[in-house]
A tleap script that builds the chain and sets N, CA, C and O, in Angstrom:
source leaprc.protein.ff14SB
mol = sequence {
  NMET THR ILE ASP ARG GLU ILE ILE PHE ASP
  LEU LEU PRO LEU CYS GLN SER GLY LEU ALA
  SER GLY PRO SER ARG ARG LEU VAL GLU THR
  TRP LEU LEU ASP HIE PRO GLU GLU ALA ALA
  GLY SER PRO ALA GLY ARG MET PRO ALA GLY
  ASP ASP GLY ILE GLU ALA LEU ALA ARG ALA
  ARG ARG LEU ARG ARG ARG GLN ARG TRP LEU
  TYR GLY LEU ALA ILE GLY PHE THR VAL LEU
  SER VAL SER SER GLU PHE HIE VAL ALA ASP
  GLY ARG LEU VAL SER ALA GLN LEU LEU ALA
  LEU GLU MET PRO TRP LEU PHE ALA PRO VAL
  ILE LEU ALA ALA ILE GLY CYS TRP ILE GLY
  TYR PHE ARG LEU LYS ARG SER LEU CSER
}
set mol.1.N position { 21.878 -9.365 -28.235 }
set mol.1.CA position { 20.985 -9.616 -27.098 }
set mol.1.C position { 19.578 -9.491 -27.620 }
set mol.1.O position { 19.170 -8.546 -28.294 }
set mol.2.N position { 18.932 -10.454 -27.272 }
set mol.2.CA position { 17.479 -10.572 -27.638 }
set mol.2.C position { 16.694 -10.007 -26.402 }
set mol.2.O position { 17.109 -10.099 -25.247 }
set mol.3.N position { 15.475 -9.393 -26.784 }
set mol.3.CA position { 14.692 -8.690 -25.870 }
set mol.3.C position { 13.579 -9.712 -25.796 }
set mol.3.O position { 13.021 -10.159 -26.798 }
set mol.4.N position { 13.298 -10.044 -24.599 }
set mol.4.CA position { 12.138 -11.086 -24.237 }
set mol.4.C position { 10.775 -10.383 -24.289 }
set mol.4.O position { 10.622 -9.231 -23.883 }
set mol.5.N position { 9.916 -11.040 -24.745 }
set mol.5.CA position { 8.355 -10.564 -24.924 }
set mol.5.C position { 7.877 -10.109 -23.552 }
set mol.5.O position { 7.175 -9.102 -23.462 }
set mol.6.N position { 8.215 -10.783 -22.526 }
set mol.6.CA position { 7.701 -10.432 -21.224 }
set mol.6.C position { 8.197 -8.916 -20.596 }
set mol.6.O position { 7.570 -8.133 -19.882 }
set mol.7.N position { 9.515 -8.831 -21.130 }
set mol.7.CA position { 10.258 -7.501 -20.624 }
set mol.7.C position { 9.598 -6.267 -21.433 }
set mol.7.O position { 9.472 -5.149 -20.934 }
set mol.8.N position { 9.239 -6.568 -22.598 }
set mol.8.CA position { 8.523 -5.439 -23.377 }
set mol.8.C position { 7.187 -5.288 -22.776 }
set mol.8.O position { 6.782 -4.145 -22.562 }
set mol.9.N position { 6.455 -6.299 -22.478 }
set mol.9.CA position { 5.117 -6.188 -21.829 }
set mol.9.C position { 5.060 -5.531 -20.399 }
set mol.9.O position { 4.115 -4.861 -19.983 }
set mol.10.N position { 6.262 -5.836 -19.683 }
set mol.10.CA position { 6.514 -5.192 -18.470 }
set mol.10.C position { 6.608 -3.693 -18.613 }
set mol.10.O position { 6.017 -2.953 -17.826 }
set mol.11.N position { 7.392 -3.207 -19.674 }
set mol.11.CA position { 7.763 -1.860 -19.791 }
set mol.11.C position { 6.624 -1.131 -20.571 }
set mol.11.O position { 6.567 0.099 -20.577 }
set mol.12.N position { 5.778 -1.862 -21.186 }
set mol.12.CA position { 4.456 -1.111 -21.902 }
set mol.12.C position { 3.718 -0.171 -21.077 }
set mol.12.O position { 3.466 0.951 -21.515 }
set mol.13.N position { 3.324 -0.566 -19.835 }
set mol.13.CA position { 2.371 0.247 -18.885 }
set mol.13.C position { 3.197 1.680 -18.651 }
set mol.13.O position { 2.618 2.765 -18.696 }
set mol.14.N position { 4.541 1.547 -18.409 }
set mol.14.CA position { 5.292 2.706 -18.107 }
set mol.14.C position { 5.453 3.631 -19.437 }
set mol.14.O position { 5.565 4.857 -19.401 }
set mol.15.N position { 5.446 2.944 -20.458 }
set mol.15.CA position { 5.529 3.885 -21.715 }
set mol.15.C position { 4.144 4.479 -21.829 }
set mol.15.O position { 4.054 5.700 -21.955 }
set mol.16.N position { 3.156 3.797 -21.799 }
set mol.16.CA position { 1.774 4.305 -21.958 }
set mol.16.C position { 1.457 5.543 -20.954 }
set mol.16.O position { 0.822 6.542 -21.291 }
set mol.17.N position { 1.980 5.321 -19.723 }
set mol.17.CA position { 1.675 6.474 -18.849 }
set mol.17.C position { 2.555 7.606 -18.870 }
set mol.17.O position { 2.314 8.632 -18.234 }
set mol.18.N position { 3.604 7.437 -19.612 }
set mol.18.CA position { 4.756 8.509 -19.850 }
set mol.18.C position { 5.679 8.559 -18.802 }
set mol.18.O position { 6.316 9.590 -18.585 }
set mol.19.N position { 5.823 7.482 -18.088 }
set mol.19.CA position { 6.827 7.392 -16.998 }
set mol.19.C position { 8.126 6.698 -17.350 }
set mol.19.O position { 9.042 6.671 -16.529 }
set mol.20.N position { 8.236 6.133 -18.551 }
set mol.20.CA position { 9.426 5.453 -19.046 }
set mol.20.C position { 10.553 6.371 -19.503 }
set mol.20.O position { 10.266 7.474 -19.967 }
set mol.21.N position { 11.709 6.009 -19.405 }
set mol.21.CA position { 12.719 6.921 -19.949 }
set mol.21.C position { 12.695 6.784 -21.459 }
set mol.21.O position { 12.038 5.929 -22.054 }
set mol.22.N position { 13.479 7.715 -22.039 }
set mol.22.CA position { 13.560 7.859 -23.601 }
set mol.22.C position { 13.906 6.627 -24.161 }
set mol.22.O position { 13.159 6.074 -24.968 }
set mol.23.N position { 15.166 6.057 -23.740 }
set mol.23.CA position { 15.685 4.764 -24.391 }
set mol.23.C position { 14.768 3.590 -24.120 }
set mol.23.O position { 14.646 2.728 -24.990 }
set mol.24.N position { 14.057 3.488 -22.867 }
set mol.24.CA position { 13.080 2.416 -22.746 }
set mol.24.C position { 12.021 2.472 -23.774 }
set mol.24.O position { 11.755 1.482 -24.455 }
set mol.25.N position { 11.345 3.715 -23.923 }
set mol.25.CA position { 10.331 3.953 -24.808 }
set mol.25.C position { 10.625 3.544 -26.284 }
set mol.25.O position { 9.871 2.860 -26.977 }
set mol.26.N position { 11.878 4.078 -26.684 }
set mol.26.CA position { 12.285 3.692 -28.050 }
set mol.26.C position { 12.505 2.209 -28.249 }
set mol.26.O position { 12.336 1.664 -29.340 }
set mol.27.N position { 12.900 1.557 -27.115 }
set mol.27.CA position { 13.183 0.084 -27.229 }
set mol.27.C position { 11.849 -0.666 -27.466 }
set mol.27.O position { 11.782 -1.553 -28.318 }
set mol.28.N position { 10.756 -0.294 -26.684 }
set mol.28.CA position { 9.483 -0.753 -26.776 }
set mol.28.C position { 8.829 -0.597 -28.148 }
set mol.28.O position { 8.232 -1.503 -28.729 }
set mol.29.N position { 9.002 0.645 -28.607 }
set mol.29.CA position { 8.450 1.168 -29.850 }
set mol.29.C position { 9.196 0.319 -31.080 }
set mol.29.O position { 8.535 -0.053 -32.050 }
set mol.30.N position { 10.491 0.067 -30.976 }
set mol.30.CA position { 11.178 -0.613 -31.989 }
set mol.30.C position { 10.874 -2.110 -32.042 }
set mol.30.O position { 10.808 -2.736 -33.099 }
set mol.31.N position { 10.693 -2.642 -30.828 }
set mol.31.CA position { 10.375 -4.023 -30.775 }
set mol.31.C position { 9.002 -4.239 -31.287 }
set mol.31.O position { 8.777 -5.150 -32.084 }
set mol.32.N position { 8.017 -3.393 -30.841 }
set mol.32.CA position { 6.644 -3.596 -31.434 }
set mol.32.C position { 6.454 -3.357 -32.876 }
set mol.32.O position { 5.580 -3.975 -33.485 }
set mol.33.N position { 7.285 -2.424 -33.512 }
set mol.33.CA position { 7.299 -2.446 -34.984 }
set mol.33.C position { 7.874 -3.651 -35.642 }
set mol.33.O position { 7.419 -4.070 -36.706 }
set mol.34.N position { 8.960 -4.262 -34.963 }
set mol.34.CA position { 9.641 -5.377 -35.496 }
set mol.34.C position { 8.887 -6.676 -35.253 }
set mol.34.O position { 9.229 -7.700 -35.844 }
set mol.35.N position { 7.793 -6.660 -34.334 }
set mol.35.CA position { 7.020 -7.873 -33.987 }
set mol.35.C position { 5.551 -7.436 -34.231 }
set mol.35.O position { 4.852 -7.479 -33.218 }
set mol.36.N position { 5.018 -7.075 -35.233 }
set mol.36.CA position { 3.494 -6.702 -35.398 }
set mol.36.C position { 2.607 -7.815 -34.825 }
set mol.36.O position { 1.621 -7.541 -34.141 }
set mol.37.N position { 2.961 -9.041 -35.104 }
set mol.37.CA position { 2.080 -10.052 -34.561 }
set mol.37.C position { 1.980 -10.082 -33.041 }
set mol.37.O position { 0.941 -10.469 -32.507 }
set mol.38.N position { 3.011 -9.692 -32.345 }
set mol.38.CA position { 2.963 -9.749 -30.953 }
set mol.38.C position { 2.277 -8.515 -30.532 }
set mol.38.O position { 1.581 -8.544 -29.517 }
set mol.39.N position { 2.429 -7.280 -31.314 }
set mol.39.CA position { 1.844 -6.110 -30.952 }
set mol.39.C position { 0.182 -6.306 -30.867 }
set mol.39.O position { -0.524 -5.750 -30.025 }
set mol.40.N position { -0.223 -7.070 -31.751 }
set mol.40.CA position { -1.676 -7.321 -31.875 }
set mol.40.C position { -2.147 -7.961 -30.556 }
set mol.40.O position { -3.195 -7.592 -30.026 }
set mol.41.N position { -1.426 -8.849 -30.070 }
set mol.41.CA position { -1.926 -9.542 -28.846 }
set mol.41.C position { -1.287 -8.941 -27.599 }
set mol.41.O position { -1.314 -9.591 -26.555 }
set mol.42.N position { -0.768 -7.850 -27.641 }
set mol.42.CA position { -0.236 -7.138 -26.335 }
set mol.42.C position { -1.246 -6.751 -25.418 }
set mol.42.O position { -2.407 -6.608 -25.800 }
set mol.43.N position { -0.883 -6.559 -24.171 }
set mol.43.CA position { -1.864 -6.146 -23.121 }
set mol.43.C position { -2.207 -4.583 -23.385 }
set mol.43.O position { -2.934 -4.012 -22.572 }
set mol.44.N position { -1.775 -3.985 -24.337 }
set mol.44.CA position { -2.083 -2.511 -24.462 }
set mol.44.C position { -3.521 -2.228 -24.421 }
set mol.44.O position { -3.923 -1.264 -23.770 }
set mol.45.N position { -4.310 -2.972 -25.050 }
set mol.45.CA position { -5.601 -2.729 -25.117 }
set mol.45.C position { -6.392 -2.727 -23.636 }
set mol.45.O position { -7.379 -2.044 -23.363 }
set mol.46.N position { -5.754 -3.595 -22.823 }
set mol.46.CA position { -6.320 -3.501 -21.391 }
set mol.46.C position { -5.807 -2.497 -20.459 }
set mol.46.O position { -6.304 -2.270 -19.356 }
set mol.47.N position { -4.795 -1.909 -20.956 }
set mol.47.CA position { -4.024 -0.873 -19.982 }
set mol.47.C position { -4.663 0.527 -20.310 }
set mol.47.O position { -4.965 0.851 -21.459 }
set mol.48.N position { -4.838 1.305 -19.243 }
set mol.48.CA position { -5.421 2.670 -19.504 }
set mol.48.C position { -4.228 3.470 -20.269 }
set mol.48.O position { -3.040 3.296 -19.994 }
set mol.49.N position { -4.647 4.273 -21.158 }
set mol.49.CA position { -3.592 5.066 -21.984 }
set mol.49.C position { -3.541 6.484 -21.496 }
set mol.49.O position { -4.495 7.017 -20.928 }
set mol.50.N position { -2.472 7.037 -21.721 }
set mol.50.CA position { -2.242 8.468 -21.460 }
set mol.50.C position { -2.468 8.902 -20.138 }
set mol.50.O position { -1.947 8.295 -19.202 }
set mol.51.N position { -3.316 10.063 -19.926 }
set mol.51.CA position { -3.647 10.567 -18.635 }
set mol.51.C position { -4.410 9.596 -17.742 }
set mol.51.O position { -4.340 9.760 -16.525 }
set mol.52.N position { -5.086 8.663 -18.213 }
set mol.52.CA position { -5.878 7.769 -17.454 }
set mol.52.C position { -4.931 6.816 -16.641 }
set mol.52.O position { -5.297 6.369 -15.554 }
set mol.53.N position { -3.751 6.524 -17.165 }
set mol.53.CA position { -2.749 5.702 -16.573 }
set mol.53.C position { -2.055 6.493 -15.498 }
set mol.53.O position { -1.767 5.954 -14.429 }
set mol.54.N position { -1.784 7.731 -15.742 }
set mol.54.CA position { -1.204 8.590 -14.657 }
set mol.54.C position { -2.148 8.793 -13.412 }
set mol.54.O position { -1.752 8.741 -12.248 }
set mol.55.N position { -3.413 9.025 -13.794 }
set mol.55.CA position { -4.300 9.163 -12.792 }
set mol.55.C position { -4.520 7.945 -11.922 }
set mol.55.O position { -4.684 8.026 -10.704 }
set mol.56.N position { -4.516 6.760 -12.635 }
set mol.56.CA position { -4.572 5.486 -11.924 }
set mol.56.C position { -3.414 5.340 -11.031 }
set mol.56.O position { -3.583 4.960 -9.872 }
set mol.57.N position { -2.238 5.619 -11.500 }
set mol.57.CA position { -1.149 5.436 -10.770 }
set mol.57.C position { -1.068 6.492 -9.477 }
set mol.57.O position { -0.531 6.182 -8.414 }
set mol.58.N position { -1.557 7.515 -9.684 }
set mol.58.CA position { -1.516 8.620 -8.537 }
set mol.58.C position { -2.619 8.134 -7.448 }
set mol.58.O position { -2.396 8.224 -6.240 }
set mol.59.N position { -3.878 7.591 -8.001 }
set mol.59.CA position { -4.740 7.145 -7.081 }
set mol.59.C position { -4.277 5.935 -6.221 }
set mol.59.O position { -4.571 5.852 -5.029 }
set mol.60.N position { -3.515 4.971 -6.899 }
set mol.60.CA position { -2.798 3.828 -6.152 }
set mol.60.C position { -1.806 4.400 -5.165 }
set mol.60.O position { -1.642 3.861 -4.070 }
set mol.61.N position { -1.122 5.514 -5.544 }
set mol.61.CA position { -0.198 5.888 -4.472 }
set mol.61.C position { -0.902 6.515 -3.327 }
set mol.61.O position { -0.580 6.253 -2.168 }
set mol.62.N position { -1.957 7.424 -3.663 }
set mol.62.CA position { -2.693 7.897 -2.487 }
set mol.62.C position { -3.273 6.710 -1.603 }
set mol.62.O position { -3.120 6.732 -0.382 }
set mol.63.N position { -3.909 5.723 -2.212 }
set mol.63.CA position { -4.442 4.669 -1.324 }
set mol.63.C position { -3.442 3.962 -0.565 }
set mol.63.O position { -3.648 3.628 0.602 }
set mol.64.N position { -2.257 3.694 -1.240 }
set mol.64.CA position { -1.130 3.084 -0.477 }
set mol.64.C position { -0.664 3.977 0.692 }
set mol.64.O position { -0.325 3.472 1.762 }
set mol.65.N position { -0.651 5.307 0.480 }
set mol.65.CA position { -0.222 6.218 1.568 }
set mol.65.C position { -1.287 6.157 2.728 }
set mol.65.O position { -0.967 6.172 3.916 }
set mol.66.N position { -2.445 6.094 2.318 }
set mol.66.CA position { -3.544 6.057 3.302 }
set mol.66.C position { -3.495 4.739 3.986 }
set mol.66.O position { -3.774 4.737 5.185 }
set mol.67.N position { -3.217 3.731 3.467 }
set mol.67.CA position { -3.017 2.416 4.026 }
set mol.67.C position { -1.797 2.312 5.059 }
set mol.67.O position { -1.855 1.614 6.071 }
set mol.68.N position { -0.762 3.028 4.721 }
set mol.68.CA position { 0.327 3.120 5.700 }
set mol.68.C position { -0.058 3.878 6.990 }
set mol.68.O position { 0.217 3.442 8.107 }
set mol.69.N position { -0.731 5.074 6.763 }
set mol.69.CA position { -1.158 5.960 7.809 }
set mol.69.C position { -2.150 5.050 8.669 }
set mol.69.O position { -1.957 4.965 9.882 }
set mol.70.N position { -3.089 4.445 8.133 }
set mol.70.CA position { -4.179 3.628 8.994 }
set mol.70.C position { -3.244 2.534 9.677 }
set mol.70.O position { -3.429 2.337 10.878 }
set mol.71.N position { -2.366 1.887 9.095 }
set mol.71.CA position { -1.569 0.898 9.823 }
set mol.71.C position { -0.864 1.457 11.000 }
set mol.71.O position { -0.868 0.871 12.083 }
set mol.72.N position { -0.194 2.706 10.778 }
set mol.72.CA position { 0.632 3.284 11.831 }
set mol.72.C position { -0.322 3.682 12.956 }
set mol.72.O position { 0.022 3.549 14.130 }
set mol.73.N position { -1.529 4.174 12.606 }
set mol.73.CA position { -2.485 4.750 13.662 }
set mol.73.C position { -3.052 3.472 14.328 }
set mol.73.O position { -3.190 3.473 15.552 }
set mol.74.N position { -3.376 2.429 13.631 }
set mol.74.CA position { -3.810 1.069 14.365 }
set mol.74.C position { -2.808 0.653 15.338 }
set mol.74.O position { -3.073 0.388 16.510 }
set mol.75.N position { -1.611 0.603 14.796 }
set mol.75.CA position { -0.677 0.121 15.839 }
set mol.75.C position { -0.481 0.984 17.101 }
set mol.75.O position { -0.404 0.513 18.236 }
set mol.76.N position { -0.412 2.229 16.810 }
set mol.76.CA position { -0.374 3.274 17.934 }
set mol.76.C position { -1.449 3.166 18.951 }
set mol.76.O position { -1.265 3.079 20.166 }
set mol.77.N position { -2.633 3.179 18.311 }
set mol.77.CA position { -3.871 3.151 19.311 }
set mol.77.C position { -3.948 1.743 20.038 }
set mol.77.O position { -4.343 1.665 21.202 }
set mol.78.N position { -3.543 0.600 19.283 }
set mol.78.CA position { -3.466 -0.640 19.952 }
set mol.78.C position { -2.585 -0.768 21.177 }
set mol.78.O position { -2.942 -1.339 22.208 }
set mol.79.N position { -1.278 -0.129 20.967 }
set mol.79.CA position { -0.396 -0.218 21.909 }
set mol.79.C position { -0.843 0.799 23.071 }
set mol.79.O position { -0.704 0.467 24.248 }
set mol.80.N position { -1.304 1.861 22.767 }
set mol.80.CA position { -1.813 2.745 23.854 }
set mol.80.C position { -3.033 2.018 24.538 }
set mol.80.O position { -3.089 2.149 25.761 }
set mol.81.N position { -3.911 1.353 23.997 }
set mol.81.CA position { -5.002 0.698 24.638 }
set mol.81.C position { -4.526 -0.416 25.517 }
set mol.81.O position { -5.347 -0.831 26.335 }
set mol.82.N position { -3.343 -0.971 25.489 }
set mol.82.CA position { -2.841 -1.877 26.364 }
set mol.82.C position { -1.768 -1.464 27.392 }
set mol.82.O position { -1.000 -2.267 27.921 }
set mol.83.N position { -1.789 -0.050 27.639 }
set mol.83.CA position { -1.042 0.608 28.663 }
set mol.83.C position { -1.062 -0.074 29.899 }
set mol.83.O position { -2.163 -0.482 30.269 }
set mol.84.N position { -0.032 -0.295 30.653 }
set mol.84.CA position { -0.107 -0.879 32.047 }
set mol.84.C position { 0.736 -0.026 32.913 }
set mol.84.O position { 1.612 0.737 32.506 }
set mol.85.N position { 0.391 -0.226 34.152 }
set mol.85.CA position { 1.121 0.368 35.366 }
set mol.85.C position { 1.718 -0.762 36.108 }
set mol.85.O position { 1.085 -1.775 36.406 }
set mol.86.N position { 3.024 -0.544 36.412 }
set mol.86.CA position { 3.807 -1.447 37.080 }
set mol.86.C position { 4.279 -0.839 38.436 }
set mol.86.O position { 4.701 0.315 38.510 }
set mol.87.N position { 4.185 -1.674 39.497 }
set mol.87.CA position { 4.768 -1.144 40.869 }
set mol.87.C position { 6.000 -2.087 41.263 }
set mol.87.O position { 5.893 -3.312 41.323 }
set mol.88.N position { 7.150 -1.403 41.517 }
set mol.88.CA position { 8.219 -2.237 41.861 }
set mol.88.C position { 8.812 -1.817 43.198 }
set mol.88.O position { 9.168 -0.650 43.363 }
set mol.89.N position { 8.926 -2.715 44.144 }
set mol.89.CA position { 9.522 -2.499 45.439 }
set mol.89.C position { 10.606 -3.437 45.747 }
set mol.89.O position { 10.504 -4.652 45.579 }
set mol.90.N position { 11.615 -2.862 46.188 }
set mol.90.CA position { 12.912 -3.733 46.514 }
set mol.90.C position { 13.317 -4.492 45.367 }
set mol.90.O position { 13.750 -5.624 45.582 }
set mol.91.N position { 13.250 -4.049 44.110 }
set mol.91.CA position { 13.827 -4.670 43.020 }
set mol.91.C position { 12.678 -5.826 42.518 }
set mol.91.O position { 12.957 -6.533 41.549 }
set mol.92.N position { 11.697 -5.947 43.047 }
set mol.92.CA position { 10.725 -6.910 42.584 }
set mol.92.C position { 9.389 -6.324 42.155 }
set mol.92.O position { 8.963 -5.251 42.581 }
set mol.93.N position { 8.801 -7.046 41.346 }
set mol.93.CA position { 7.626 -6.540 40.704 }
set mol.93.C position { 6.417 -6.807 41.730 }
set mol.93.O position { 6.132 -7.984 41.955 }
set mol.94.N position { 5.785 -5.924 42.280 }
set mol.94.CA position { 4.786 -6.019 43.249 }
set mol.94.C position { 3.471 -6.164 42.692 }
set mol.94.O position { 2.730 -7.037 43.144 }
set mol.95.N position { 3.064 -5.344 41.684 }
set mol.95.CA position { 1.835 -5.408 40.961 }
set mol.95.C position { 1.862 -4.795 39.615 }
set mol.95.O position { 2.706 -3.967 39.274 }
set mol.96.N position { 0.848 -5.259 38.817 }
set mol.96.CA position { 0.882 -4.834 37.359 }
set mol.96.C position { -0.782 -4.522 37.086 }
set mol.96.O position { -1.649 -5.321 37.441 }
set mol.97.N position { -1.008 -3.545 36.564 }
set mol.97.CA position { -2.572 -3.173 36.091 }
set mol.97.C position { -2.553 -2.730 34.815 }
set mol.97.O position { -1.733 -1.909 34.405 }
set mol.98.N position { -3.523 -3.291 34.070 }
set mol.98.CA position { -4.048 -2.751 32.859 }
set mol.98.C position { -4.784 -1.595 32.946 }
set mol.98.O position { -5.919 -1.648 33.419 }
set mol.99.N position { -4.249 -0.415 32.510 }
set mol.99.CA position { -4.969 0.872 32.852 }
set mol.99.C position { -6.391 0.916 32.146 }
set mol.99.O position { -7.291 1.602 32.631 }
set mol.100.N position { -6.564 0.213 31.055 }
set mol.100.CA position { -7.923 0.266 30.477 }
set mol.100.C position { -8.968 -0.501 31.374 }
set mol.100.O position { -10.170 -0.298 31.198 }
set mol.101.N position { -8.539 -1.341 32.293 }
set mol.101.CA position { -9.403 -1.885 33.141 }
set mol.101.C position { -9.724 -0.940 34.373 }
set mol.101.O position { -10.815 -0.985 34.940 }
set mol.102.N position { -8.806 -0.165 34.712 }
set mol.102.CA position { -8.995 0.763 35.754 }
set mol.102.C position { -9.701 2.065 35.369 }
set mol.102.O position { -10.375 2.666 36.205 }
set mol.103.N position { -9.557 2.511 34.105 }
set mol.103.CA position { -10.251 3.739 33.550 }
set mol.103.C position { -10.857 3.420 32.304 }
set mol.103.O position { -10.366 3.910 31.287 }
set mol.104.N position { -11.911 2.627 32.221 }
set mol.104.CA position { -12.578 2.310 30.972 }
set mol.104.C position { -13.156 3.438 30.182 }
set mol.104.O position { -13.142 3.446 28.951 }
set mol.105.N position { -13.683 4.426 30.943 }
set mol.105.CA position { -14.160 5.627 30.163 }
set mol.105.C position { -13.016 6.467 29.552 }
set mol.105.O position { -13.302 7.306 28.699 }
set mol.106.N position { -11.837 6.302 29.910 }
set mol.106.CA position { -10.857 7.022 29.288 }
set mol.106.C position { -10.280 6.275 28.146 }
set mol.106.O position { -9.842 6.891 27.174 }
set mol.107.N position { -10.255 4.998 28.207 }
set mol.107.CA position { -9.621 4.201 27.191 }
set mol.107.C position { -10.679 3.668 26.143 }
set mol.107.O position { -10.316 3.172 25.077 }
set mol.108.N position { -11.855 3.783 26.461 }
set mol.108.CA position { -12.887 3.269 25.363 }
set mol.108.C position { -12.789 4.050 24.013 }
set mol.108.O position { -12.941 3.415 22.969 }
set mol.109.N position { -12.556 5.313 23.981 }
set mol.109.CA position { -12.345 5.973 22.717 }
set mol.109.C position { -11.042 5.478 21.923 }
set mol.109.O position { -10.967 5.396 20.697 }
set mol.110.N position { -10.080 5.179 22.791 }
set mol.110.CA position { -8.873 4.786 22.161 }
set mol.110.C position { -9.021 3.385 21.589 }
set mol.110.O position { -8.601 3.089 20.471 }
set mol.111.N position { -9.607 2.578 22.364 }
set mol.111.CA position { -9.847 1.134 21.838 }
set mol.111.C position { -10.795 1.152 20.496 }
set mol.111.O position { -10.564 0.464 19.502 }
set mol.112.N position { -11.765 1.946 20.620 }
set mol.112.CA position { -12.677 2.130 19.406 }
set mol.112.C position { -11.962 2.681 18.308 }
set mol.112.O position { -12.188 2.225 17.187 }
set mol.113.N position { -11.075 3.659 18.471 }
set mol.113.CA position { -10.212 4.208 17.310 }
set mol.113.C position { -9.266 3.055 16.837 }
set mol.113.O position { -9.128 2.842 15.632 }
set mol.114.N position { -8.678 2.384 17.687 }
set mol.114.CA position { -7.850 1.245 17.237 }
set mol.114.C position { -8.636 0.097 16.408 }
set mol.114.O position { -8.093 -0.466 15.458 }
set mol.115.N position { -9.886 -0.196 16.811 }
set mol.115.CA position { -10.674 -1.127 16.122 }
set mol.115.C position { -11.055 -0.488 14.606 }
set mol.115.O position { -11.041 -1.183 13.591 }
set mol.116.N position { -11.381 0.875 14.616 }
set mol.116.CA position { -11.801 1.497 13.466 }
set mol.116.C position { -10.683 1.585 12.483 }
set mol.116.O position { -10.923 1.474 11.281 }
set mol.117.N position { -9.403 1.790 12.958 }
set mol.117.CA position { -8.302 1.917 12.087 }
set mol.117.C position { -7.958 0.532 11.600 }
set mol.117.O position { -7.559 0.402 10.443 }
set mol.118.N position { -8.082 -0.501 12.388 }
set mol.118.CA position { -7.698 -1.888 11.891 }
set mol.118.C position { -8.745 -2.330 10.765 }
set mol.118.O position { -8.364 -2.972 9.786 }
set mol.119.N position { -10.048 -1.970 10.939 }
set mol.119.CA position { -11.080 -2.226 9.962 }
set mol.119.C position { -10.758 -1.480 8.628 }
set mol.119.O position { -10.779 -2.034 7.529 }
set mol.120.N position { -10.479 -0.250 8.825 }
set mol.120.CA position { -10.189 0.539 7.569 }
set mol.120.C position { -9.030 0.139 6.875 }
set mol.120.O position { -8.956 0.235 5.650 }
set mol.121.N position { -7.951 -0.386 7.706 }
set mol.121.CA position { -6.683 -0.777 6.888 }
set mol.121.C position { -7.068 -2.219 6.272 }
set mol.121.O position { -6.664 -2.474 5.138 }
set mol.122.N position { -7.709 -3.018 6.862 }
set mol.122.CA position { -7.900 -4.366 6.169 }
set mol.122.C position { -8.751 -4.255 4.886 }
set mol.122.O position { -8.502 -4.903 3.869 }
set mol.123.N position { -9.811 -3.353 5.014 }
set mol.123.CA position { -10.781 -3.140 3.800 }
set mol.123.C position { -9.857 -2.502 2.726 }
set mol.123.O position { -9.848 -2.943 1.576 }
set mol.124.N position { -9.118 -1.509 3.097 }
set mol.124.CA position { -8.313 -0.857 1.979 }
set mol.124.C position { -7.236 -1.832 1.402 }
set mol.124.O position { -6.955 -1.836 0.203 }
set mol.125.N position { -6.650 -2.655 2.314 }
set mol.125.CA position { -5.718 -3.854 1.829 }
set mol.125.C position { -6.391 -4.707 0.900 }
set mol.125.O position { -5.811 -4.957 -0.156 }
set mol.126.N position { -7.679 -5.262 1.151 }
set mol.126.CA position { -8.398 -6.120 0.290 }
set mol.126.C position { -8.750 -5.406 -0.897 }
set mol.126.O position { -8.709 -6.051 -1.944 }
set mol.127.N position { -9.110 -4.123 -0.949 }
set mol.127.CA position { -9.585 -3.491 -2.271 }
set mol.127.C position { -8.182 -3.315 -3.067 }
set mol.127.O position { -8.227 -3.272 -4.297 }
set mol.128.N position { -7.144 -3.230 -2.506 }
set mol.128.CA position { -5.897 -2.972 -3.330 }
set mol.128.C position { -5.372 -4.218 -3.807 }
set mol.128.O position { -4.510 -4.168 -4.683 }
set mol.129.N position { -5.800 -5.456 -3.320 }
set mol.129.CA position { -5.270 -6.750 -3.681 }
set mol.129.C position { -5.865 -7.160 -5.055 }
set mol.129.O position { -5.553 -8.235 -5.567 }
savepdb mol mol.pdb
quit
């Protein structure tokens, strides 16, 4: 079985950050020793080495977690801001009211929180792309 160059370059960041398994790390090291011309052109120079790679990975995980929280809060505040009241009589819908229109002073902070969460979510999403 031959090992493809792209597979090695996919495993290389994991090896540099210390997250690769022992067999994977040995496979990459052996391949790089057998192909010194490829090792010179590898993306290793562009990748953060050692602790910097682990810190970058931890930072990316924190940002992704923050992005998920912002998304959940944005959805929750958006749903809450469109809360409605329905009146049913004799099995028929008599009236429906959007509560934010009836009590704007109560729902204004909720709507502002929804807008703020959506803005934060999309900014974070753009920075992670």
